[in-house]
C-alpha positions as CSV (number, residue, x, y, z in Angstrom):
1,X,1.9,10.2,-2.2
2,X,4.4,11.2,0.4
3,X,6.2,8.5,2.5
4,X,5.1,7.6,6.0
5,X,6.8,9.2,9.0
6,X,8.0,7.0,11.9
7,X,5.0,8.1,14.0
8,X,2.6,6.8,11.3
9,X,4.1,3.3,11.3
10,X,3.0,0.6,13.7
11,X,5.0,-2.5,14.6
12,X,3.6,-5.9,15.6
13,X,5.1,-9.4,16.3
14,X,4.6,-11.8,13.4
15,X,6.3,-14.9,14.7
16,X,8.4,-15.9,17.7
17,X,11.3,-18.4,17.9
18,X,13.9,-19.4,20.4
19,X,16.2,-16.6,19.6
20,X,13.8,-13.7,19.1
21,X,10.8,-12.4,17.1
22,X,10.1,-11.4,13.5
23,X,8.5,-8.0,13.4
24,X,6.1,-6.6,10.8
25,X,5.6,-2.9,9.9
26,X,2.0,-1.8,9.1
27,X,-0.2,1.2,8.9
28,X,-3.7,1.9,10.4
29,X,-6.8,3.0,8.6
30,X,-6.5,6.3,10.6
31,X,-3.3,7.0,8.8
32,X,-4.9,6.5,5.4
33,X,-7.7,8.9,6.2
34,X,-5.3,11.5,7.5
35,X,-3.1,11.4,4.4
36,X,-6.2,11.4,2.1
37,X,-7.4,14.6,3.9
38,X,-3.9,16.1,3.7
39,X,-3.4,15.3,0.0
40,X,-6.8,15.8,-1.5
41,X,-8.9,17.7,1.1
42,X,-11.5,16.1,3.4
43,X,-14.3,17.0,0.9
44,X,-12.6,15.5,-2.1
45,X,-12.4,11.8,-1.4
46,X,-14.9,9.2,-0.3
47,X,-15.0,5.4,0.4
48,X,-17.6,2.8,-0.4
49,X,-18.0,-1.0,0.3
50,X,-19.4,-3.8,-1.8
51,X,-19.7,-7.5,-1.3
52,X,-18.8,-9.6,-4.3
53,X,-18.9,-13.5,-4.1
54,X,-18.8,-13.2,-0.3
55,X,-15.7,-11.0,-0.4
56,X,-15.9,-7.5,1.1
57,X,-14.4,-4.8,-1.3
58,X,-13.6,-1.2,-0.3
59,X,-13.2,1.5,-2.9
60,X,-11.6,4.9,-2.4
61,X,-12.8,7.6,-4.8
62,X,-10.9,10.8,-5.4
63,X,-12.6,13.8,-7.0
64,X,-11.0,15.1,-10.2
65,X,-11.6,18.8,-9.7
66,X,-11.3,19.6,-13.4
67,X,-13.9,17.1,-14.7
68,X,-15.9,16.7,-11.5
69,X,-15.6,12.9,-12.0
70,X,-14.7,10.5,-9.2
71,X,-11.8,8.2,-9.8
72,X,-12.1,4.9,-7.9
73,X,-9.6,2.2,-6.8
74,X,-10.8,-1.0,-5.1
75,X,-9.4,-3.9,-3.2
76,X,-10.8,-6.6,-0.9
77,X,-10.0,-7.3,2.7
78,X,-9.3,-10.3,4.9
79,X,-11.2,-11.1,8.1
80,X,-9.5,-10.7,11.4
81,X,-9.2,-13.7,13.7
82,X,-12.5,-14.4,15.5
83,X,-12.9,-13.0,18.9
84,X,-15.6,-13.0,21.6
85,X,-16.9,-9.6,20.4
86,X,-17.3,-10.5,16.7
87,X,-14.8,-7.9,15.5
88,X,-13.6,-10.1,12.6
89,X,-15.9,-8.3,10.1
90,X,-14.8,-4.9,11.4
91,X,-11.3,-6.0,10.8
92,X,-12.1,-7.1,7.3
93,X,-13.6,-3.7,6.5
94,X,-10.6,-1.9,7.9
95,X,-8.2,-4.2,6.0
96,X,-10.1,-3.6,2.7
97,X,-9.8,0.2,3.3
98,X,-6.1,0.0,3.9
99,X,-5.6,-2.2,0.8
100,X,-7.5,0.3,-1.3
101,X,-5.2,3.0,0.2
102,X,-2.2,1.0,-1.0
103,X,-3.7,1.3,-4.5
104,X,-3.5,5.0,-4.2
105,X,0.2,4.7,-3.0
106,X,-0.3,5.2,0.7
107,X,2.4,3.3,2.6
108,X,3.6,1.3,-0.4
109,X,7.1,1.9,0.8
110,X,6.4,-0.6,3.7
111,X,6.8,-3.4,1.1
112,X,10.5,-2.5,0.8
113,X,11.1,-3.2,4.6
114,X,14.0,-5.5,5.3
115,X,13.6,-8.8,7.1
116,X,13.1,-7.5,10.6
117,X,14.4,-10.0,13.3
118,X,14.5,-8.7,16.8
119,X,16.7,-10.4,19.4
120,X,14.4,-10.3,22.4
121,X,13.8,-12.7,25.3
122,X,11.4,-15.5,24.6
123,X,10.3,-18.6,26.3
124,X,9.0,-21.9,25.0
125,X,6.7,-24.8,25.9
126,X,6.5,-28.2,24.3
127,X,3.3,-28.9,22.4
128,X,2.0,-32.2,23.7
129,X,0.2,-32.9,20.5
130,X,3.0,-32.3,18.1
131,X,6.0,-32.6,20.3
132,X,7.4,-29.4,18.9
133,X,8.4,-26.3,20.9
134,X,6.1,-23.3,20.8
135,X,7.6,-19.9,21.7
136,X,6.2,-16.6,22.9
137,X,7.6,-13.3,24.2
138,X,8.9,-13.6,27.8
139,X,7.2,-10.3,28.4
140,X,3.8,-10.7,26.7
141,X,3.1,-7.0,27.0
142,X,6.3,-5.9,25.3
143,X,5.7,-3.2,22.6
144,X,7.8,-2.1,19.7
145,X,8.1,1.3,17.9
146,X,9.9,2.8,14.9
147,X,12.6,5.1,16.3
148,X,14.1,6.1,12.9
149,X,13.3,5.6,9.3
150,X,14.8,7.1,6.1
151,X,14.1,6.5,2.4
152,X,16.3,6.4,-0.7
153,X,15.7,8.2,-3.9
154,X,13.2,5.5,-5.0
155,X,11.2,5.9,-1.7
156,X,12.4,2.5,-0.6
157,X,13.4,2.1,3.1
158,X,17.1,2.9,3.4
159,X,17.5,2.9,7.2
160,X,15.3,1.4,9.9
161,X,15.7,1.4,13.7
162,X,13.1,-0.2,16.0
163,X,13.1,0.1,19.8
164,X,11.1,-1.6,22.6
165,X,8.9,0.3,25.1
166,X,12.0,0.9,27.3
167,X,13.9,2.5,24.5
168,X,16.3,-0.4,23.8
169,X,17.2,-0.9,20.2
170,X,16.0,-4.3,19.1
171,X,16.6,-4.0,15.4
172,X,18.7,-1.7,13.2
173,X,19.8,-1.9,9.6
174,X,23.6,-2.3,9.5
175,X,24.0,1.0,7.7
176,X,22.0,3.4,5.6
177,X,21.5,1.9,2.2
178,X,23.0,4.1,-0.5
179,X,20.8,5.0,-3.4
180,X,21.4,2.7,-6.3
181,X,23.3,4.2,-9.1
182,X,21.1,4.1,-12.1
183,X,22.6,3.1,-15.4
184,X,22.7,5.7,-18.1
185,X,19.5,5.7,-20.1
186,X,19.5,5.9,-23.8
187,X,18.2,9.0,-25.4
188,X,15.1,7.2,-26.6
189,X,14.2,5.9,-23.1
190,X,10.5,5.1,-23.3
191,X,10.0,6.5,-19.8
192,X,11.5,9.9,-20.5
193,X,9.0,12.7,-20.0
194,X,9.1,13.6,-23.7
195,X,8.3,10.0,-24.8
196,X,5.6,9.5,-22.1
197,X,3.9,12.7,-23.2
198,X,3.9,11.5,-26.8
199,X,2.4,8.2,-25.7
200,X,-0.1,10.1,-23.6
201,X,-1.3,12.0,-26.7
202,X,-1.7,8.8,-28.6
203,X,-3.5,7.1,-25.7
204,X,-6.0,9.9,-25.4
205,X,-6.7,9.7,-29.1
206,X,-7.0,5.9,-28.9
207,X,-9.5,6.1,-26.0
208,X,-11.6,8.6,-28.0
209,X,-11.8,6.2,-31.0
210,X,-12.3,3.1,-28.9
211,X,-15.8,1.7,-28.2
212,X,-17.0,0.8,-24.7
213,X,-14.3,-0.8,-22.5
214,X,-15.0,-3.7,-20.2
215,X,-13.0,-3.9,-16.9
216,X,-11.7,-7.4,-17.5
217,X,-10.4,-6.9,-21.1
218,X,-6.8,-6.4,-22.1
219,X,-7.4,-3.0,-23.7
220,X,-8.7,-1.7,-20.4
221,X,-5.8,-3.2,-18.5
222,X,-3.2,-1.6,-20.9
223,X,-4.7,1.9,-20.5
224,X,-5.0,1.5,-16.7
225,X,-1.4,0.4,-16.5
226,X,-0.2,3.3,-18.6
227,X,-2.1,5.7,-16.3
228,X,-0.2,4.2,-13.3
229,X,3.1,4.6,-15.2
230,X,2.4,8.3,-15.8
231,X,1.6,8.8,-12.1
232,X,4.8,7.0,-11.0
233,X,6.9,9.3,-13.3
234,X,5.4,12.5,-11.9
235,X,2.9,13.2,-14.7
236,X,0.0,13.2,-12.2
237,X,-2.4,15.5,-14.2
238,X,-2.0,13.4,-17.3
239,X,-2.5,10.2,-15.3
240,X,-5.8,11.5,-13.8
241,X,-7.0,12.6,-17.3
242,X,-6.3,9.1,-18.7
243,X,-8.2,7.5,-15.8
244,X,-11.1,9.9,-16.1
245,X,-11.5,9.2,-19.9
246,X,-11.2,5.5,-19.3
247,X,-13.8,5.5,-16.6
248,X,-16.2,7.5,-18.7
249,X,-16.1,4.8,-21.4
250,X,-16.0,1.7,-19.2
251,X,-19.0,-0.6,-18.9
252,X,-19.8,-1.1,-15.3
253,X,-20.4,-4.5,-13.8
254,X,-20.8,-5.9,-10.3
255,X,-17.1,-6.5,-9.7
256,X,-15.4,-3.3,-8.3
257,X,-11.8,-3.6,-9.5
């Protein structure tokens, strides 16, 4: 998946202290939907929801055009804080969808964000019960936006600039992070394209010989992890083939992992 642009990233306040506020970068479900449309086509992906042990799971399925099979990735959401309109369940569904999007690689670069402390004006009141100071933004309506973001060769955030709604810079990385110099890899590097393709052939043959998989067994996890490895190293077609073969031989249960 491509990395997010600055206009696709939202900024919210996580915590407030005497000297400023810690900010958090996040994506919205609308961004996930737009990128899924852009990457796979609006008719080639779908979402589904299931409740397992009182937890709401969302799955995003992508159509493998060669086999006509649907490849699914699932994750569960967390309820939003209760409000007067009962939107916590809606928030849980949206959160589950976004987490499933992370499983497909949408916005995973946000996990590489630096500690984002903004020196903004705050004010505090003493909590009568605990005796401790509680702080909040002096301007409760102050908003923050990503003004600039760049990525290194590993798609980790290299430079980040955040401004407030008046255009003032409230956070900036000291300098653009230089791509890390990778150590020379031995010729028999197991993640080289040649070795991954050899392992891919062995994996396909092993799946064909294997009996029915169960989603919670170690053999299933090893094959699934290898498919992710293929995808990360650019062998996307091979990764989709492994996942399709695995899904075809997997015993389905009520837990949508």
